[in-house]
C-alpha positions as CSV (number, residue, x, y, z in Angstrom):
1,M,-7.7,-4.7,-35.2
2,T,-5.3,-4.7,-32.0
3,T,-5.3,-2.5,-28.6
4,D,-2.1,-1.3,-27.3
5,S,-2.6,-3.0,-23.8
6,S,-0.2,0.4,-21.8
7,A,-3.2,2.5,-23.3
8,A,-6.4,0.8,-21.6
9,R,-7.2,2.4,-18.1
10,L,-6.1,0.4,-15.0
11,T,-8.1,-1.9,-12.9
12,G,-8.0,-2.6,-9.4
13,W,-9.6,-1.0,-6.1
14,S,-10.1,2.6,-5.6
15,G,-11.2,4.3,-2.3
16,D,-14.0,6.7,-1.7
17,E,-13.9,10.6,-0.5
18,A,-13.8,9.9,3.4
19,Y,-10.5,7.4,2.1
20,F,-8.9,9.3,-0.4
21,R,-7.4,12.2,0.8
22,F,-4.4,13.1,3.5
23,E,-4.7,14.3,6.9
24,D,-2.5,17.4,7.2
25,V,-1.4,17.8,10.8
26,K,1.1,19.7,12.2
27,F,3.5,18.0,14.1
28,A,4.0,20.2,17.4
29,D,-0.2,19.5,17.5
30,S,0.2,15.9,17.3
31,G,1.2,15.3,20.8
32,G,3.7,12.9,19.6
33,C,0.8,10.7,18.6
34,L,0.6,9.1,15.0
35,S,-3.2,8.0,15.5
36,E,-3.7,9.2,11.6
37,A,-0.4,7.0,10.6
38,I,-2.2,4.0,12.2
39,R,-5.2,4.8,10.3
40,V,-3.0,4.9,7.2
41,L,-1.3,1.4,7.8
42,R,-4.8,0.0,8.6
43,G,-5.8,0.9,5.5
44,D,-8.4,3.5,6.5
45,L,-6.9,6.5,5.4
46,L,-4.8,7.2,2.1
47,G,-2.1,9.2,3.9
48,V,-0.8,12.4,6.4
49,I,1.4,14.6,6.3
50,Y,3.1,15.7,9.6
51,R,4.3,19.9,8.8
52,N,7.4,21.2,10.5
53,M,8.8,17.9,11.9
54,V,12.4,18.7,11.4
55,P,13.7,22.2,12.7
56,A,15.3,24.6,10.3
57,D,18.8,24.1,11.6
58,A,18.9,19.7,12.0
59,M,17.7,20.2,8.1
60,A,20.6,22.1,7.2
61,S,22.9,20.2,9.0
62,L,21.2,16.8,8.0
63,V,22.3,18.4,4.0
64,R,25.3,19.2,4.5
65,R,26.5,16.0,5.8
66,F,24.6,14.1,3.0
67,Q,26.0,16.0,0.5
68,A,29.4,15.6,2.0
69,S,29.2,11.6,2.5
70,K,31.2,9.4,0.4
71,H,28.9,6.9,0.6
72,R,26.5,8.3,-1.8
73,V,25.4,6.4,-4.9
74,L,24.0,8.3,-8.3
75,R,21.2,6.6,-9.4
76,G,20.6,5.5,-13.0
77,A,19.2,8.0,-15.8
78,E,15.6,7.3,-15.5
79,A,15.2,8.6,-12.1
80,P,18.9,11.4,-11.6
81,G,19.5,11.6,-8.1
82,E,21.8,10.0,-5.6
83,Y,21.7,8.3,-2.7
84,I,22.9,6.6,0.9
85,G,21.5,3.1,1.6
86,T,20.8,-0.4,0.2
87,V,17.0,-1.3,-1.7
88,H,15.7,-4.5,-1.1
89,Y,14.1,-3.9,-4.5
90,L,14.4,-6.7,-7.3
91,R,17.6,-9.0,-5.1
92,P,17.1,-11.9,-3.2
93,T,16.7,-11.5,0.4
94,K,20.3,-12.7,1.0
95,E,21.6,-10.0,-0.7
96,Y,19.9,-7.0,0.3
97,M,20.4,-7.8,4.1
98,E,24.6,-8.4,4.0
99,A,24.2,-4.8,2.3
100,A,22.4,-3.7,5.5
101,P,24.9,-3.5,7.7
102,Q,27.4,-1.2,5.7
103,A,24.1,0.8,4.9
104,T,23.1,1.3,8.4
105,A,26.8,2.7,9.2
106,A,26.7,4.8,6.2
107,I,23.1,6.1,6.7
108,A,23.8,6.9,10.8
109,E,26.8,9.0,9.8
110,V,24.4,11.4,8.4
111,L,21.8,11.2,10.6
112,D,23.1,10.7,14.1
113,G,22.7,14.4,15.8
114,D,20.2,17.0,15.7
115,G,17.6,14.4,17.1
116,D,17.5,11.8,14.2
117,P,14.3,12.4,12.7
118,L,13.7,8.5,11.5
119,A,14.6,7.5,14.8
120,R,12.3,9.8,16.6
121,F,9.5,8.6,14.1
122,W,10.5,5.1,14.6
123,H,10.3,5.5,18.6
124,L,6.9,7.5,18.4
125,L,5.3,5.1,16.0
126,D,5.9,2.5,18.4
127,Q,4.4,4.4,21.0
128,T,1.6,4.9,19.1
129,L,1.2,1.2,18.3
130,R,1.8,-0.1,21.2
131,Q,-1.1,1.2,23.2
132,A,-3.1,-0.5,20.9
133,G,-1.5,-3.2,21.4
134,A,0.3,-3.7,18.6
135,Q,4.7,-3.0,17.8
136,H,7.2,-1.4,15.0
137,R,10.0,-2.9,14.5
138,F,12.5,-3.7,11.7
139,A,12.0,-6.5,9.0
140,R,14.6,-9.3,9.9
141,Y,16.1,-12.2,8.0
142,A,18.1,-14.8,9.8
143,G,18.4,-12.6,12.6
144,Q,19.7,-9.9,11.2
145,N,17.8,-6.9,10.9
146,A,17.0,-4.5,7.8
147,C,18.3,-0.9,6.8
148,P,16.3,1.4,8.9
149,G,16.0,4.0,6.1
150,L,16.9,5.6,2.7
151,I,18.3,9.1,2.5
152,R,18.0,10.2,-1.2
153,S,18.0,13.3,-3.2
154,L,16.0,13.8,-6.8
155,W,17.1,16.3,-8.9
156,S,16.3,18.1,-12.7
157,S,16.1,15.7,-14.9
158,G,13.0,17.2,-17.6
159,G,10.6,14.8,-16.7
160,Y,8.9,12.9,-13.7
161,A,11.3,13.1,-10.8
162,L,9.9,9.6,-9.9
163,D,7.8,8.0,-12.6
164,P,4.5,6.9,-12.1
165,H,4.4,3.4,-9.9
166,E,3.7,1.5,-6.6
167,D,4.8,-0.5,-4.0
168,M,2.8,-3.6,-3.6
169,S,4.4,-5.7,-6.6
170,Q,8.0,-5.6,-4.7
171,C,6.7,-7.4,-1.9
172,S,5.5,-10.5,-3.7
173,D,9.5,-10.8,-5.6
174,P,9.9,-14.5,-5.5
175,R,13.3,-14.2,-5.3
176,Q,12.1,-13.0,-1.8
177,S,9.7,-16.1,-0.7
178,D,11.8,-16.2,2.7
179,F,11.2,-12.4,4.2
180,E,8.8,-11.4,6.5
181,I,7.9,-8.2,4.6
182,Q,6.0,-10.7,1.5
183,G,3.2,-10.7,4.7
184,V,2.6,-7.3,3.9
185,T,0.8,-8.5,1.0
186,D,-2.2,-9.3,3.1
187,F,-2.3,-6.0,4.7
188,E,-1.1,-2.6,3.1
189,V,2.2,-1.1,2.1
190,A,3.2,2.6,3.2
191,A,5.7,4.4,1.9
192,L,7.5,7.3,4.7
193,N,9.6,10.0,3.7
194,I,10.8,12.8,5.7
195,C,11.5,15.8,3.8
196,I,15.1,17.4,4.5
197,E,15.4,19.7,1.5
198,S,13.2,21.0,-0.8
199,A,12.5,22.8,-4.3
200,E,9.8,24.6,-7.0
201,G,8.0,21.9,-8.3
202,G,8.4,18.2,-7.2
203,R,4.5,17.7,-6.0
204,L,3.4,14.1,-5.1
205,L,1.0,12.2,-7.1
206,V,-1.1,10.0,-6.1
207,W,-3.3,8.3,-8.0
208,N,-7.0,6.6,-6.6
209,I,-6.2,3.2,-8.2
210,K,-4.4,0.1,-6.4
211,P,-4.1,-1.9,-9.4
212,D,-5.0,-5.3,-9.3
213,A,-2.8,-8.5,-10.7
214,L,-4.6,-8.6,-14.1
215,A,-3.1,-5.1,-14.4
216,K,0.2,-5.5,-13.7
217,Q,0.6,-9.1,-15.6
218,R,-1.1,-7.1,-19.0
219,L,2.1,-4.6,-18.1
220,G,4.2,-6.8,-17.8
221,I,5.3,-5.8,-14.2
222,S,4.1,-8.1,-11.5
223,Y,6.9,-7.6,-9.6
224,E,8.2,-4.3,-11.1
225,G,5.5,-2.2,-10.3
226,V,6.6,0.4,-13.0
227,P,6.0,2.2,-15.2
228,Y,2.7,3.1,-15.1
229,P,1.6,4.8,-18.5
230,L,0.1,8.2,-18.0
231,A,-2.8,6.8,-20.5
232,S,-3.4,4.2,-18.7
233,L,-4.0,6.2,-15.7
234,T,-6.7,8.9,-17.7
235,G,-9.7,9.4,-15.5
236,V,-8.5,8.7,-12.3
237,D,-8.9,11.1,-9.7
238,R,-5.6,12.8,-8.4
239,L,-4.5,14.6,-5.7
240,A,-1.2,16.6,-5.8
241,L,0.7,17.7,-3.0
242,R,3.1,19.9,-1.8
243,I,5.6,18.6,0.4
244,N,8.0,21.4,2.4
245,A,11.3,20.6,3.9
246,G,10.6,19.7,7.6
247,D,7.1,17.9,6.7
248,A,6.7,14.1,6.9
249,Y,4.6,12.4,5.2
250,L,3.1,8.5,4.8
251,F,1.1,6.9,2.7
252,N,-0.3,3.8,1.0
253,S,1.7,3.1,-1.9
254,G,-0.1,0.2,-3.1
255,H,-1.6,3.0,-5.0
256,V,0.2,4.4,-8.4
257,H,2.3,7.3,-7.4
258,A,5.1,9.6,-9.0
259,V,7.1,13.1,-8.6
260,E,6.4,15.7,-10.5
261,P,9.9,17.1,-12.3
262,I,11.8,19.6,-9.9
263,L,12.6,22.9,-11.4
264,G,15.8,24.5,-11.6
265,A,19.1,23.0,-12.7
266,Q,20.8,23.4,-9.3
267,S,17.2,22.0,-7.6
268,R,17.6,19.3,-5.2
269,R,14.3,17.3,-3.7
270,T,15.8,15.2,-0.4
271,A,14.1,13.1,1.7
272,I,14.9,10.6,4.3
273,A,12.5,7.5,3.2
274,A,11.5,3.9,4.0
275,L,9.1,1.2,3.4
276,L,7.1,-0.2,6.1
277,G,3.5,-2.3,7.2
278,F,1.5,-4.8,9.8
279,I,3.0,-8.5,8.7
280,N,0.4,-9.9,11.2
281,E,-2.2,-7.7,13.0
282,R,0.4,-6.9,15.9
283,T,3.5,-6.4,14.4
284,V,4.6,-3.8,12.0
285,V,7.9,-3.7,9.8
286,S,10.1,-1.5,7.8
287,W,13.0,-1.6,5.6
288,T,14.0,-0.6,2.4
């Protein structure tokens, strides 16, 4: 008798109640200190949501410029939507970095002005890190910076807007053995999203499991980190979080996570996004 490996419950690391939660912080009350974000990056807390980081008028301008941009690229049918920027996922380092300058310029056309919420976050994160003797910078390769962020919009598809996946696997791709982001595999990887347009549905789902190497090998996704069959997540504790327009959130994206379906044929969820993590005790790098 054979067993369907995709139906086997995932093995891996799960956190306790003190860890497996999101801090919910009013950005106005944070005083510009992102101490909760540092706890996420250190692996001491699953996630944090900074509520109302981006003012309504700024969001409206950002969404208009995004929708008017000639640089928008359609995503595949597996995750309907569009984006501006470039991603390192399943690509040689050199190929990703060659695309970074043009992508950075395209993103700047949307983000410049209105206080640039992504630049603001990076500035505050660096300030907070420096108080602890560390720093933030963009990941580098051959003297060049990685893309500072990605702007992406998800819409209704009838299924998950983003299927269950995790982001640690992609950080060990052999095609990027020359890229410093592989240092995060000794620490934690985190995903940043700054929501500038929200819709009904589209809750963030996070399961209390960071799959181990054997689970990834069994599913054949050691470097992809996707897909994780729902059957494999049966019985695993899960959080479901409502993210509103204007909120910024950061969480340990080595955990399996997903985005629920977007409701409404014309509805979108648009966010500015990046990945980040410590590559050594004093340096956090970010990339897309």
